[in-house]
C-alpha positions in Angstrom: 13.1 5.2 21.3 10.4 3.5 23.1 13.1 0.5 24.0 15.7 3.1 24.5 13.0 4.6 27.1 12.1 1.2 28.6 15.8 0.5 29.3 16.1 -2.3 26.3 19.8 -1.0 24.9 20.7 -4.1 23.3 17.6 -4.1 21.2 18.1 -0.4 20.8 21.2 -1.1 19.3 20.1 -4.2 16.8 16.9 -2.1 15.6 19.5 1.0 15.0 22.0 -1.9 13.1 19.4 -3.4 11.3 18.0 0.6 10.4 20.9 1.1 8.4 21.4 -2.1 6.7 17.8 -1.5 5.5 18.0 2.2 4.0 19.1 3.5 0.5 19.3 7.1 1.2 20.0 9.6 4.3 17.5 11.2 6.6 16.8 13.4 9.4 15.8 10.3 11.4 19.5 9.4 11.1 20.3 11.7 14.0 18.0 10.3 16.5 19.1 6.7 15.2 22.8 7.6 16.1 21.9 9.7 19.1 20.0 6.9 20.7 22.8 4.1 19.5 25.1 6.0 21.2 23.6 6.4 24.2 22.6 2.9 24.5 25.8 1.8 23.7 27.0 3.9 27.0 24.2 2.1 28.9 25.9 -1.3 28.2 29.4 -0.2 28.8 30.3 -0.7 25.1 32.4 2.7 24.6 34.6 2.1 21.2 31.2 1.8 19.5 29.3 4.8 21.4 32.6 7.1 20.0 31.5 5.6 17.2 28.0 6.2 17.1 28.0 9.8 18.4 30.8 10.8 15.9 28.0 10.2 13.4 25.4 11.7 15.0 27.8 14.5 15.0 28.3 14.3 11.1 24.8 13.9 10.3 23.9 16.8 12.6 26.8 19.0 11.0 25.4 18.2 7.4 21.7 18.7 8.8 22.7 22.2 9.8 24.4 23.1 6.5 21.2 22.0 5.0 22.6 19.3 3.7 19.6 17.0 3.6 15.8 17.7 3.9 13.7 15.5 3.8 9.7 14.8 4.9 10.4 13.4 8.1 12.3 15.9 9.4 9.1 17.7 11.2 7.5 14.7 12.7 10.2 13.0 14.2 13.8 14.2 14.8 13.4 18.3 15.4 15.0 17.2 19.6 17.9 15.5 17.9 19.0 18.7 15.8 19.3 21.0 18.7 21.9 22.6 20.7 20.5 20.9 24.0 20.8 17.1 22.3 23.7 18.1 20.4 25.9 19.0 24.0 24.7 15.8 25.6 26.3 13.6 22.3 29.4 15.7 23.2 29.5 15.2 26.8 29.1 11.4 26.4 31.6 11.2 23.9 34.0 12.7 26.6 33.0 10.5 28.7 33.0 7.3 26.8 37.0 8.7 25.6 37.8 8.9 29.1 36.1 5.0 29.8 38.8 4.3 26.7 42.2 6.3 27.4 41.5 8.4 24.1 42.5 11.6 25.8 42.8 13.3 22.6 39.2 12.2 21.1 37.8 13.3 24.0 39.5 17.1 23.7 38.5 16.7 20.1 34.8 16.3 21.8 35.0 18.9 24.5 36.0 21.6 21.4 32.8 21.4 19.5 31.2 22.8 22.5 32.5 25.5 23.4 32.7 27.0 27.3 31.4 30.1 26.0 28.3 28.3 24.8 28.0 27.2 28.4 28.2 30.7 30.2 24.8 31.4 30.6 23.6 28.7 32.7 25.4 27.6 36.0 24.3 24.2 36.2 25.2 23.7 32.5 28.6 25.5 32.7 28.9 23.0 36.3 28.6 20.1 34.2 31.1 21.2 31.3 33.7 22.1 34.1 33.3 18.6 35.7 34.4 17.0 32.2 37.2 19.2 31.6 38.4 18.3 35.2 38.1 15.0 34.6 39.8 15.1 31.5 42.8 17.1 32.8 42.8 14.5 35.9 42.7 11.4 33.8 45.4 13.0 31.2 47.7 14.5 34.2 47.9 17.3 31.5 46.6 20.7 33.2 48.1 22.9 30.5 44.9 23.9 29.1 44.0 25.4 32.5 45.0 29.4 31.8 42.8 29.2 28.4 39.6 27.6 30.2 39.5 30.5 32.7 39.7 33.1 29.7 37.1 31.6 28.7 34.8 31.6 31.7 32.2 34.8 32.4 33.3 36.2 36.0 30.4 34.8 37.5 32.0 31.3 36.8 35.6 31.9 37.7 34.7 31.5 41.4 32.8 27.7 41.0 35.6 27.0 38.5 38.2 27.5 41.7 35.7 25.9 44.2 35.9 22.4 41.9 39.8 22.7 41.6 40.1 23.3 45.0 40.5 19.9 45.8 42.6 19.0 43.3 45.5 21.2 44.3 44.8 21.1 48.1 47.8 18.7 48.8 50.1 20.5 46.3 49.3 24.0 48.3 50.0 22.1 51.6 53.1 20.7 50.7 54.1 24.0 48.7 55.0 27.0 50.5 52.7 30.3 50.1 55.4 32.5 48.3 56.1 30.1 45.5 52.2 29.7 45.0 51.6 33.3 44.9 
């Protein structure tokens, strides 16, 4: 973790690799190691490796929350990496990495792990999530998920989403007769 904080991302990756080569059983520290590896890979622009590390993090996260393993180190080391906040970060970073790799199907899969309804309580968080949704739609050219996304938003965030979408469709509105839009 200290190497990550000091931005020694290559050292984080090699330390994590050594950690997994030398260990014999699963533990909660695995969550932290996968998370830090994924985050470091993103920083050094190795997106495929980041996706793999985050997938391992998510798998361990699910196992941890389904009582798959409990060890003595859980309270000391990893409570930070078993919460929803870090889970969301891992999923969002995975979406960004998938988009860099033009793997839109995987990006959608990661977005589904963090439903919009879970984000409706926080304006800042929902804005970040909506930016990812919009970027994914724009990159993939697939806007078919837009109606479903509207359905999931609280009324107070519909205006925010509309404001975010406006620049995307601004040119279309100018070219299309108003009666067609309505």
